[in-house]
C-alpha positions as CSV (number, residue, x, y, z in Angstrom):
1,M,-26.9,15.6,-21.1
2,S,-24.6,13.4,-19.1
3,G,-24.7,10.4,-21.5
4,T,-26.4,8.2,-19.0
5,Q,-29.4,6.1,-20.0
6,G,-30.9,3.5,-17.8
7,G,-28.0,3.7,-15.3
8,I,-25.2,3.1,-17.8
9,D,-22.7,5.9,-18.3
10,W,-21.7,5.2,-22.0
11,W,-18.7,7.6,-21.9
12,T,-17.1,5.8,-18.9
13,L,-17.8,2.4,-20.5
14,A,-16.2,3.6,-23.7
15,V,-13.1,4.8,-21.9
16,I,-12.8,1.6,-19.9
17,V,-13.0,-0.5,-23.1
18,G,-10.6,1.8,-24.9
19,L,-8.0,1.6,-22.1
20,A,-8.4,-2.2,-21.9
21,G,-7.8,-2.4,-25.7
22,V,-4.7,-0.2,-25.5
23,T,-3.4,-2.3,-22.5
24,V,-3.9,-5.6,-24.3
25,L,-2.3,-4.2,-27.5
26,T,0.8,-2.8,-25.8
27,R,1.4,-5.9,-23.6
28,C,0.9,-8.4,-26.5
29,F,2.7,-6.4,-29.1
30,F,5.8,-8.6,-29.2
31,F,3.6,-11.8,-29.4
32,I,1.6,-10.4,-32.3
33,L,4.7,-9.9,-34.5
34,D,5.5,-12.8,-36.9
35,R,9.2,-12.4,-36.7
36,P,11.7,-11.9,-33.8
37,W,12.3,-8.2,-32.9
38,G,15.2,-6.8,-31.0
39,L,16.3,-3.4,-29.7
40,P,19.1,-1.5,-31.4
41,D,22.4,-1.7,-29.6
42,W,22.2,2.0,-28.5
43,A,18.7,1.4,-26.9
44,H,19.9,-1.8,-25.2
45,R,22.9,0.1,-23.7
46,A,20.6,2.9,-22.6
47,L,18.4,0.5,-20.7
48,H,21.3,-0.3,-18.4
49,Y,21.0,3.3,-17.0
50,A,17.2,3.3,-16.6
51,P,17.1,1.9,-13.0
52,I,19.7,4.3,-11.7
53,A,18.0,7.2,-13.4
54,A,14.6,6.3,-12.0
55,L,16.1,5.8,-8.5
56,A,17.8,9.2,-8.7
57,A,14.6,10.9,-9.9
58,V,12.7,9.5,-6.9
59,V,15.3,9.6,-4.1
60,L,17.2,12.8,-4.8
61,P,14.3,15.2,-4.5
62,E,13.3,13.5,-1.3
63,I,16.8,14.1,0.1
64,V,17.3,17.8,-0.9
65,M,13.7,19.1,-0.7
66,T,11.2,19.7,2.0
67,N,7.6,20.5,1.0
68,G,8.7,21.3,-2.6
69,V,11.4,23.7,-1.5
70,F,15.1,23.1,-1.5
71,A,16.6,22.6,1.9
72,H,18.1,25.9,3.0
73,T,20.0,24.6,6.0
74,L,22.6,21.9,6.6
75,R,20.7,20.9,9.7
76,D,18.9,18.1,7.8
77,A,19.4,14.6,8.8
78,R,18.6,13.2,5.3
79,I,21.6,14.9,3.8
80,Y,24.1,13.4,6.2
81,A,22.4,10.0,6.1
82,A,22.6,10.0,2.3
83,L,26.3,10.9,2.3
84,V,27.1,8.2,4.8
85,G,25.0,5.7,2.9
86,C,26.8,6.6,-0.4
87,A,30.2,6.4,1.3
88,Y,29.4,2.9,2.7
89,Y,28.2,1.7,-0.6
90,F,31.3,2.8,-2.5
91,W,33.4,1.3,0.3
92,R,31.7,-2.1,0.7
93,R,29.3,-2.4,-2.2
94,G,26.5,-3.8,0.0
95,V,22.9,-2.7,-0.3
96,L,21.8,-3.8,3.2
97,G,24.9,-2.2,4.8
98,T,24.1,1.0,2.9
99,M,20.6,1.2,4.4
100,V,21.8,0.3,7.9
101,A,24.6,2.9,7.8
102,G,22.3,5.6,6.5
103,M,19.6,4.9,9.1
104,A,22.3,4.7,11.8
105,V,23.1,8.3,11.0
106,Y,19.5,9.5,10.2
107,L,17.7,8.2,13.3
108,P,19.9,9.8,16.0
109,L,20.0,13.1,14.1
110,H,16.3,13.2,13.3
111,M,14.9,11.7,16.6
112,G,17.6,12.7,19.0
113,L,18.4,16.2,17.8
114,G,15.1,16.9,16.0
115,W,16.7,17.7,12.6
């Protein structure tokens, strides 16, 4: 049996209610406590590295892989654009300039040379 009676799928309804309960509990956890709660110093320091770790986990595979396989050639515009973008960032520390410099290298190589 599928668990459906009268057009109601009870399993799906139970999953939705359960997920809503878990969401409310996890989002309200700090409001439910009766005393202030803080992170240990080591965890607070570790959170400073979370954004860069997440960015590296998303961007790095996009730069060095194509269709799930490592790039086997240096004729890849993404590699050179990333290198120029990194060099610009360490030189000027500007995010907008980093994107402009990377795209200024990527677009001619990708669209002009077909890399």
